[in-house]
N, C-alpha and C positions, 0 to 999 in steps of 0.2 A: 091804866091796865092793871088788873088784879093778878097776883102771883099765887093765889090760894090753891089753884089746881096744878101748879108746876112744881116738880120735885126740885128742891134747892141744892141737892148734892149729886153731881154727875161724876162718873168714874171713867178713866181711860180704859182702852182695851187691855193694856198691860196690868192695870190695877184690878180689873175683873178677873183676869187670868190668875194673878197672884192670890186673890181672895178665894177663888174656886179651886186652886191648885191644878190648873190645866194649862195647856199651851195657849199662846195668843191665837194661833190658827184655829183652835177649837172654839174660841170665843167669836172669831170672825165667822165661822161656819154657823154658829148659833144665831148671830145677828142676821146673816144672809138668809137663813131659813125662817126668820121671824119668830124664833123660839124665845129670843130676848129682844125687847124693844131697844132701839138706839136712835140717836139723832146724829145726822151727818153735819159736821162743822168743818167747812172747807174740804180738805182731803182726809180728814180723820173722823172717827166716831166718838161719841160720848154716850155712855149708858147710864140711865137713871138708877140710882142705888135701889129704888123700889122695884125696878124691873128685874134686877139680879135676885132680890129676896123672893119675888113672886115665882121666878123660874125654879129656884131651889125648893120652895114650898111645893110647887106642882110636881117636881121630880121626885120628891121624897114621900108623897102621899102613897099609902098602901094600895096596891092593885086590887081590883074587885075580882073575885073568882068567877070563871065562866060557869054558867048554869048548866050547859050541855056537856061539861067535861067532868062528870062525877065518876071517879074511879073506885068508889067504895062499894058499888053494886057488883055482886058476883053472879 
C-alpha cells in the first residue's frame, strides 16, 4: 500500500485549537460542518495538518467585491 497520498502528520483537536488560537469547541464545530477535514479514530478525531493549512488559506483569501453593490455612482 502506497502512502504517497496520505498526510504523514496528524494533529489532535487540542493541537489544532492551540495552533489556531481558538477553543476546542470551535474546532469540533469546524469538523462537524466539514470546513476542516478530519479522520475519526475510535472516539476521537485526528486532523491532517494540510487540512488546517488549507482552511486557513481559504479563510484569509481576499473577498471578491459584489458587482451590483457599487456605491460610487451618485
